[in-house]
C-alpha positions as CSV (number, residue, x, y, z in Angstrom):
1,M,-134.3,-115.4,2.3
2,T,-134.5,-111.9,1.0
3,N,-134.3,-110.8,-2.6
4,E,-130.9,-109.2,-1.9
5,D,-129.5,-112.5,-0.4
6,S,-130.8,-114.7,-3.2
7,G,-128.5,-116.2,-5.8
8,N,-131.6,-116.6,-8.1
9,K,-131.7,-113.6,-10.4
10,V,-133.9,-112.3,-13.2
11,V,-132.6,-109.3,-15.3
12,V,-135.3,-107.2,-16.9
13,V,-134.1,-105.3,-19.9
14,V,-136.3,-102.4,-21.0
15,A,-135.9,-100.5,-24.3
16,H,-138.2,-97.5,-24.0
17,P,-137.4,-93.9,-23.3
18,D,-140.6,-93.0,-21.5
19,H,-141.1,-94.3,-17.9
20,D,-144.8,-93.3,-18.1
21,S,-145.3,-95.7,-21.0
22,A,-147.2,-98.9,-21.0
23,T,-144.0,-100.7,-21.6
24,W,-142.5,-99.4,-18.4
25,A,-145.8,-100.0,-16.5
26,V,-145.7,-103.7,-17.5
27,A,-142.0,-103.8,-16.6
28,R,-142.7,-102.6,-13.1
29,A,-145.5,-105.2,-12.8
30,I,-143.0,-107.9,-13.9
31,E,-140.6,-106.7,-11.2
32,E,-143.3,-107.1,-8.6
33,G,-144.2,-110.5,-9.9
34,I,-140.6,-111.7,-9.7
35,R,-140.2,-110.4,-6.1
36,S,-143.4,-112.1,-5.1
37,A,-141.4,-115.4,-5.1
38,G,-139.5,-114.1,-2.1
39,N,-136.2,-115.6,-3.0
40,V,-135.6,-114.2,-6.5
41,T,-133.8,-110.9,-7.2
42,A,-135.2,-108.6,-10.0
43,T,-132.7,-106.3,-11.6
44,T,-134.0,-103.8,-14.1
45,H,-131.7,-102.5,-16.8
46,D,-132.8,-99.3,-18.6
47,L,-131.1,-99.3,-21.9
48,V,-131.9,-95.6,-22.5
49,A,-130.6,-94.4,-19.1
50,S,-127.5,-96.6,-19.4
51,G,-126.5,-94.8,-22.6
52,F,-125.9,-98.1,-24.4
53,D,-124.9,-97.5,-28.0
54,P,-126.9,-99.8,-30.3
55,V,-124.8,-99.0,-33.4
56,Y,-122.6,-101.9,-34.6
57,R,-119.3,-100.1,-35.2
58,K,-115.8,-101.0,-36.4
59,A,-114.8,-102.2,-32.9
60,D,-117.6,-104.8,-33.0
61,L,-116.6,-105.9,-36.5
62,A,-113.0,-106.2,-35.5
63,H,-113.9,-108.4,-32.6
64,H,-116.1,-110.5,-34.8
65,R,-113.1,-111.1,-37.1
66,G,-110.8,-111.9,-34.2
67,L,-108.7,-108.8,-34.6
68,S,-109.4,-107.1,-31.2
69,G,-111.0,-107.7,-27.8
70,L,-114.6,-107.3,-26.9
71,P,-115.8,-103.7,-26.6
72,A,-116.0,-102.6,-23.0
73,D,-119.7,-101.7,-23.0
74,V,-120.6,-105.0,-24.6
75,S,-118.6,-106.8,-22.0
76,R,-120.5,-105.1,-19.2
77,E,-123.8,-106.1,-20.8
78,Q,-122.8,-109.7,-21.1
79,E,-121.6,-109.8,-17.5
80,L,-125.0,-108.6,-16.4
81,L,-126.8,-111.2,-18.4
82,E,-124.4,-114.0,-17.3
83,S,-125.1,-113.1,-13.6
84,A,-128.8,-114.1,-14.1
85,E,-130.7,-117.3,-14.5
86,V,-133.4,-115.5,-16.7
87,T,-133.3,-112.6,-19.0
88,V,-136.6,-110.7,-19.8
89,V,-136.5,-108.1,-22.6
90,L,-139.4,-105.6,-23.1
91,F,-139.8,-103.5,-26.1
92,P,-142.6,-101.6,-28.0
93,V,-143.4,-102.7,-31.5
94,Y,-142.3,-100.1,-34.0
95,W,-143.0,-100.5,-37.7
96,W,-143.9,-104.2,-37.0
97,S,-140.5,-104.9,-35.5
98,M,-138.4,-104.1,-32.4
99,P,-137.0,-100.5,-32.1
100,A,-133.4,-99.7,-33.1
101,L,-132.2,-99.7,-29.5
102,A,-133.4,-103.2,-28.8
103,K,-132.3,-104.5,-32.2
104,G,-128.9,-102.9,-31.8
105,W,-128.6,-104.4,-28.3
106,F,-129.2,-107.9,-29.7
107,D,-126.8,-107.1,-32.7
108,R,-123.9,-106.1,-30.4
109,V,-124.4,-108.1,-27.2
110,F,-125.8,-111.4,-28.5
111,G,-123.9,-111.1,-31.7
112,A,-120.6,-110.9,-29.8
113,Y,-121.2,-114.4,-28.3
114,D,-120.9,-115.7,-31.9
115,D,-117.7,-113.8,-32.6
116,V,-114.4,-115.6,-33.3
117,S,-115.7,-119.0,-32.5
118,H,-118.6,-118.6,-34.8
119,G,-121.3,-120.9,-33.6
120,S,-120.6,-121.1,-29.9
121,P,-123.8,-121.0,-27.7
122,S,-124.8,-117.8,-25.9
123,A,-124.2,-117.7,-22.2
124,V,-127.8,-116.6,-21.8
125,R,-129.7,-119.7,-20.5
126,N,-133.3,-118.6,-20.4
127,L,-134.7,-115.7,-22.5
128,H,-138.3,-114.3,-22.5
129,L,-139.3,-111.4,-24.8
130,V,-142.3,-109.2,-24.2
131,A,-143.5,-107.2,-27.2
132,L,-145.8,-104.3,-26.5
133,A,-148.1,-103.7,-29.4
134,G,-150.3,-100.6,-29.8
135,L,-152.8,-102.4,-32.0
136,G,-155.0,-105.5,-31.5
137,E,-154.0,-109.1,-32.0
138,G,-156.2,-109.4,-35.1
139,T,-154.2,-106.9,-37.1
140,F,-150.9,-108.7,-36.2
141,D,-152.3,-112.1,-37.2
142,R,-154.0,-110.9,-40.3
143,H,-150.9,-109.3,-41.8
144,G,-148.4,-111.8,-40.5
145,Y,-146.6,-109.4,-38.3
146,K,-146.8,-111.7,-35.3
147,A,-145.4,-114.7,-37.2
148,A,-142.6,-112.5,-38.6
149,L,-141.5,-111.3,-35.2
150,I,-141.6,-114.9,-33.8
151,T,-139.4,-116.0,-36.7
152,Q,-137.0,-113.1,-36.2
153,T,-136.6,-113.5,-32.5
154,M,-137.1,-117.2,-31.7
155,H,-135.4,-118.6,-34.8
156,G,-133.1,-115.8,-35.8
157,I,-131.9,-114.9,-32.3
158,A,-132.7,-117.6,-29.7
159,D,-132.2,-120.8,-31.9
160,Y,-129.1,-119.4,-33.6
161,S,-127.7,-118.5,-30.1
162,Q,-128.5,-122.0,-28.9
163,I,-130.4,-120.6,-25.9
164,G,-131.9,-123.6,-24.0
165,E,-135.2,-122.0,-23.1
166,A,-136.7,-119.1,-25.0
167,S,-140.2,-117.6,-25.6
168,I,-141.9,-114.4,-26.7
169,E,-145.2,-113.0,-25.6
170,F,-147.2,-110.2,-27.3
171,L,-149.3,-107.8,-25.2
172,Y,-151.8,-105.9,-27.4
173,D,-153.8,-102.7,-27.4
174,T,-151.3,-100.7,-25.3
175,E,-152.6,-97.5,-26.9
176,S,-156.2,-98.2,-25.8
177,K,-157.9,-95.5,-23.7
178,D,-159.9,-98.1,-21.8
179,P,-158.5,-98.3,-18.2
180,A,-159.7,-101.9,-18.0
181,V,-157.4,-102.9,-20.8
182,H,-154.4,-101.3,-19.0
183,E,-155.4,-103.1,-15.8
184,Q,-155.3,-106.4,-17.8
185,L,-151.9,-105.5,-19.1
186,I,-150.5,-104.8,-15.6
187,A,-152.1,-108.0,-14.3
188,R,-150.5,-110.0,-17.1
189,G,-147.1,-108.4,-16.4
190,Y,-147.3,-109.5,-12.8
191,E,-148.1,-113.1,-13.9
192,I,-145.1,-113.0,-16.3
193,G,-142.9,-111.9,-13.4
194,A,-144.1,-114.8,-11.3
195,E,-143.4,-117.2,-14.1
196,M,-139.9,-115.8,-14.6
197,A,-139.2,-116.2,-10.9
198,R,-140.2,-119.8,-11.1
199,R,-137.9,-120.3,-14.1
200,A,-135.0,-118.7,-12.1
201,Q,-135.2,-121.2,-9.3
202,P,-133.4,-124.5,-9.3
203,A,-135.5,-127.4,-10.4
204,Y,-135.7,-128.9,-6.9
205,D,-137.1,-125.7,-5.6
206,R,-140.0,-125.9,-8.1
207,V,-141.3,-129.1,-6.7
208,A,-143.9,-128.9,-3.9
209,V,-142.9,-130.7,-0.8
């Protein structure tokens, strides 16, 4: 079965404006890892190129209050996510958090699942975040930045949205000048992709026969 014919799908959402960045290099490696399964489709969603507006505006608030329908651009984002078994979101770490584009995407798209009904689960079934950090792991651990991002994303977003399976992974030293470090980042990206492909397949397909 080809990737195009497969009903198993992973959506890779990327929040970075530079396609030559480490974030995009890892995203491409994740795509390759997903496709290595042979029966899983990888669909990459470039938030910058899509023109998605991350600003939570009056239309979002009106929908939240049950006064209007879902904004059209948010509806399109949700349809994309609901078409997939797994959603992977990649973003660089800016000021020890996710950039405005990624945060606004969560605000508007994931927040809209909680509108009107207030407390209904997200339609996203499986979420994996990949945070690309310019500095080393020691700095993140020493100052509590890693723990803060985990709390923000896993508790504040995934748990609140009642997502059944969620995780976050940090890839460090993306600003290193050492080619070996970048090779390790790419290799890890491929491994992440292969794991996401496994998650996207029905349970009976994961069992060796």
